[in-house]
C-alpha positions in Angstrom: 12.6 169.3 2.7 10.2 168.2 5.6 12.5 166.8 7.9 15.8 169.1 7.3 13.2 172.3 8.3 12.3 170.4 11.1 15.2 169.8 12.0 16.4 172.4 11.8 14.1 174.0 13.7 15.0 171.7 16.1 17.9 172.5 16.3 17.9 176.6 16.9 15.1 176.5 19.0 15.9 173.1 21.0 12.2 171.6 19.9 9.7 170.7 17.2 8.0 172.3 14.8 4.7 170.3 15.9 5.3 171.0 19.4 6.1 175.3 19.2 2.7 175.2 17.5 0.5 173.0 20.4 2.2 175.3 22.4 0.7 178.3 20.7 -2.5 177.1 20.1 -2.5 176.1 24.2 -2.0 179.7 24.8 -5.2 180.8 22.5 -7.3 178.7 23.9 -6.1 179.9 27.1 -7.2 183.4 26.2 -10.5 181.8 24.9 -11.2 180.7 28.1 -10.4 184.7 29.7 -12.6 186.1 26.9 -15.3 183.4 28.7 -15.3 181.3 25.9 -17.0 177.7 27.7 -17.8 175.2 24.8 -14.3 173.0 25.1 -14.7 172.1 21.7 -15.3 175.6 19.9 -12.2 175.8 21.5 -11.0 173.0 20.4 -11.9 174.0 16.7 -11.1 177.7 16.7 -7.6 176.4 18.1 -6.8 174.6 15.2 -7.5 170.7 17.1 -10.5 168.7 15.2 -10.3 166.1 17.8 -12.0 168.0 20.6 -10.6 164.5 23.0 -7.5 164.7 21.2 -7.4 168.8 22.5 -7.9 168.0 25.7 -5.4 165.6 25.9 -2.5 168.3 24.7 -4.3 171.1 26.6 -4.0 168.5 29.8 -0.3 167.8 28.7 1.0 171.3 28.5 -1.2 173.1 31.0 -1.6 169.9 34.0 -5.3 170.8 34.1 -8.2 169.3 32.1 -9.8 171.8 29.9 -13.0 172.2 32.4 -11.3 172.3 35.0 -9.3 175.2 33.9 -12.8 177.2 32.3 -14.1 176.2 36.0 -11.1 177.6 37.8 -11.7 181.1 35.3 -14.9 181.2 36.1 -14.8 181.5 40.0 -11.7 183.5 39.5 -14.1 186.0 37.4 -16.9 185.7 40.2 -14.2 186.6 42.5 -13.6 189.8 41.3 
């Protein structure tokens, strides 16, 4: 049962399945950005989001900045090296 497994997951880990999946997807997005992927829509698709705007919303919630801002920060760090 979907509700049972969700309840069990939350009880065991302290957060929901969707939150866990989004965290893993955003971590993957950060990895792709560090590998020099720069298209937000391409990154979103590669991380399992069909809607780049929704991806951007989740990314900003988790990371505190938009994907575009994060990309710019990583690019600036790479140039400084």
